[in-house]
C-alpha positions as CSV (number, residue, x, y, z in Angstrom):
1,M,2.8,-3.3,-18.8
2,E,0.5,-0.5,-17.7
3,T,-0.9,1.9,-20.3
4,N,-0.8,5.6,-19.7
5,R,-4.5,5.6,-19.0
6,Q,-4.1,3.0,-16.3
7,K,-1.3,5.0,-14.7
8,K,-3.4,8.2,-14.8
9,I,-6.4,6.5,-13.2
10,G,-4.1,4.9,-10.6
11,A,-2.6,8.3,-9.7
12,L,-6.1,9.8,-9.5
13,L,-7.4,7.1,-7.2
14,Q,-4.2,7.2,-5.1
15,N,-4.6,10.9,-4.4
16,D,-8.2,10.7,-3.5
17,L,-7.8,7.6,-1.4
18,V,-5.0,9.3,0.6
19,D,-7.4,12.2,1.3
20,I,-10.2,9.8,2.3
21,L,-8.1,7.7,4.6
22,Q,-6.3,10.6,6.2
23,G,-9.6,12.4,6.6
24,E,-11.1,9.5,8.5
25,I,-8.1,9.3,10.8
26,R,-8.4,13.0,11.6
27,K,-12.2,12.9,12.0
28,N,-12.0,10.0,14.4
29,G,-9.2,11.7,16.4
30,I,-6.8,8.8,16.0
31,T,-3.2,9.7,17.0
32,N,0.1,8.0,16.4
33,L,-1.1,6.4,13.1
34,V,0.1,7.1,9.6
35,I,-1.5,5.4,6.6
36,S,-0.2,6.2,3.1
37,V,-1.2,4.8,-0.2
38,S,2.1,3.7,-1.8
39,K,0.8,2.5,-5.1
40,V,-2.5,1.8,-7.0
41,N,-2.5,-0.7,-9.8
42,V,-5.5,-0.7,-12.1
43,T,-6.3,-3.7,-14.3
44,S,-6.5,-3.2,-18.1
45,D,-10.3,-3.3,-18.1
46,L,-10.4,-0.7,-15.2
47,S,-12.6,-3.0,-13.1
48,I,-10.2,-3.7,-10.2
49,A,-7.8,-1.5,-8.4
50,K,-5.1,-3.0,-6.2
51,V,-4.3,-0.5,-3.4
52,F,-1.1,-0.9,-1.5
53,L,-1.0,0.7,1.9
54,S,1.9,1.5,4.2
55,V,1.0,1.7,7.8
56,F,3.1,3.1,10.6
57,P,3.5,1.7,13.2
58,T,3.8,-1.6,11.4
59,D,2.5,-3.7,14.4
60,K,-1.0,-2.3,13.8
61,A,-0.9,-3.1,10.0
62,G,-3.1,-6.2,10.2
63,E,-5.7,-4.6,12.4
64,I,-5.9,-1.5,10.2
65,L,-6.1,-3.6,7.0
66,N,-9.0,-5.6,8.4
67,A,-10.8,-2.3,9.4
68,I,-10.3,-0.9,6.0
69,K,-11.5,-4.1,4.3
70,T,-14.7,-4.0,6.3
71,N,-15.3,-0.4,5.3
72,T,-14.4,-0.9,1.6
73,P,-18.0,-0.2,0.4
74,L,-18.0,3.2,2.3
75,I,-14.6,4.1,1.0
76,K,-15.7,3.2,-2.6
77,H,-18.7,5.4,-2.2
78,D,-16.7,8.3,-1.0
79,L,-14.3,7.8,-3.8
80,S,-17.1,7.6,-6.4
81,Q,-18.4,11.0,-5.1
82,R,-14.9,12.5,-5.7
83,V,-14.2,11.1,-9.1
84,K,-17.7,11.1,-10.6
85,N,-16.7,13.7,-13.2
86,Q,-13.6,11.8,-14.3
87,L,-14.7,8.1,-14.2
88,R,-18.0,6.5,-15.2
89,K,-17.4,3.5,-13.0
90,V,-15.2,3.2,-9.9
91,P,-13.1,0.1,-9.9
92,N,-13.5,-2.5,-7.1
93,L,-10.9,-1.8,-4.4
94,I,-8.7,-4.6,-3.1
95,F,-6.4,-3.5,-0.3
96,Y,-3.0,-4.9,0.5
97,I,-0.2,-4.1,3.0
98,D,2.9,-2.8,1.3
99,D,5.8,-4.3,3.2
100,S,8.6,-3.2,0.9
101,L,9.9,-0.7,3.4
102,D,10.3,-3.5,6.0
103,Y,12.1,-5.6,3.4
104,I,14.5,-2.8,2.6
105,E,15.1,-2.2,6.3
106,K,15.9,-5.9,6.8
107,I,18.4,-5.8,4.0
108,D,19.9,-2.6,5.3
109,N,20.3,-4.0,8.8
110,A,21.8,-7.2,7.4
111,L,24.4,-5.3,5.4
112,N,25.3,-3.0,8.4
113,G,25.4,-5.9,10.9
114,K,27.2,-9.2,11.2
115,E,25.0,-10.8,8.5
116,N,26.9,-9.0,5.7
117,P,28.0,-11.6,3.2
118,V,30.5,-9.2,1.6
119,L,32.5,-8.9,4.8
120,N,31.8,-12.5,6.0
121,P,31.9,-14.8,2.9
122,E,31.3,-17.9,5.1
123,L,27.6,-16.9,5.3
124,L,27.2,-17.7,1.6
125,D,27.7,-21.4,2.3
126,K,25.0,-21.3,4.9
127,R,22.5,-19.7,2.6
128,K,23.0,-22.2,-0.3
129,K,20.2,-24.7,-0.6
130,S,21.3,-28.3,-0.1
């Protein structure tokens, strides 16, 4: 259970990370790429922040994640300059790909297509573990 303080710090970090990442995309002139920070979870001791990223197009997600991980110290430095008046110590950043939108899309496609177990109950027997 996150405390209010963890939620506030997570929201602060999320807003500033969006600005940093979008600024880098614009500065480098990269087109056809959207990176959004979907969630930031901060540990109770405020030492680690798990940053969940949504990348579009999704086929570049692994490549973008690796690039961000190699530049984590620079991102943390930029972040520390932005939040120096709000936080004494910036948490260590750990980046993850948020694939929840892909998961939702797969479920939606399954329900709209021939994989719908509601319309075709025979599929339920196939999905049961033996």
